[in-house]
C-alpha positions as CSV (number, residue, x, y, z in Angstrom):
1,X,30.8,-7.0,6.1
2,X,30.8,-5.9,2.4
3,X,27.9,-3.8,1.1
4,X,26.8,-6.5,-1.2
5,X,26.6,-9.0,1.7
6,X,24.8,-6.5,3.9
7,X,22.2,-5.9,1.2
8,X,21.6,-9.6,0.9
9,X,21.3,-10.0,4.7
10,X,18.9,-7.0,4.9
11,X,16.8,-8.5,2.0
12,X,16.5,-11.8,3.9
13,X,15.6,-10.0,7.2
14,X,12.9,-8.0,5.3
15,X,11.6,-11.0,3.5
16,X,11.0,-13.0,6.7
17,X,9.8,-10.4,9.3
18,X,9.8,-12.0,12.7
19,X,8.8,-8.8,14.5
20,X,5.5,-8.3,12.6
21,X,3.5,-10.9,14.6
22,X,3.2,-12.4,18.0
23,X,1.8,-15.7,16.8
24,X,4.3,-18.4,17.8
25,X,3.9,-20.7,14.8
26,X,4.4,-17.9,12.3
27,X,7.5,-16.7,14.2
28,X,9.0,-20.2,14.3
29,X,8.5,-20.7,10.5
30,X,9.9,-17.2,9.8
31,X,13.0,-18.0,12.0
32,X,13.6,-21.3,10.2
33,X,13.4,-19.7,6.8
34,X,15.5,-16.7,7.8
35,X,18.1,-19.1,9.2
36,X,18.2,-21.0,6.0
37,X,18.5,-17.8,3.9
38,X,21.4,-16.6,6.1
39,X,23.1,-20.0,5.7
40,X,22.9,-19.7,1.9
41,X,24.3,-16.2,2.0
42,X,27.2,-17.5,4.3
43,X,27.9,-20.2,1.8
44,X,28.1,-17.6,-1.0
45,X,30.6,-15.7,1.2
46,X,32.8,-18.8,1.5
47,X,32.7,-19.2,-2.3
48,X,33.8,-15.6,-2.7
49,X,36.5,-15.9,0.0
50,X,34.9,-13.4,2.3
51,X,35.7,-15.1,5.6
52,X,34.9,-12.0,7.7
53,X,31.4,-11.8,6.2
54,X,31.0,-15.5,7.0
55,X,31.9,-15.0,10.6
56,X,29.5,-12.0,11.0
57,X,26.7,-14.0,9.4
58,X,27.4,-16.9,11.8
59,X,27.0,-14.4,14.7
60,X,23.6,-13.3,13.3
61,X,22.5,-16.9,13.1
62,X,23.6,-17.4,16.7
63,X,21.5,-14.3,17.7
64,X,18.6,-15.7,15.8
65,X,19.0,-19.1,17.5
66,X,19.0,-17.4,20.9
67,X,15.6,-16.0,20.2
68,X,16.6,-12.4,19.4
69,X,14.9,-10.5,16.7
70,X,17.1,-9.2,13.9
71,X,16.8,-5.7,12.4
72,X,18.2,-4.5,9.1
73,X,21.9,-3.6,9.3
74,X,23.2,-0.2,8.4
75,X,25.1,0.0,5.1
């Protein structure tokens, strides 16, 4: 994943922190918003012809859908 895309993903993960609360409703809302942000970033990757980044973001979305908590990615 390119550094620019990694920064965008990390910003989205930081903006919608799922791990900061145990309240179910708050977590569900954060997951939905984080998923939407990741989809927008993936769409940008398609526009820039970064297919590898798109596939990696798709995996992150899959992890999120499986109920896993995402942590910021190393640059």
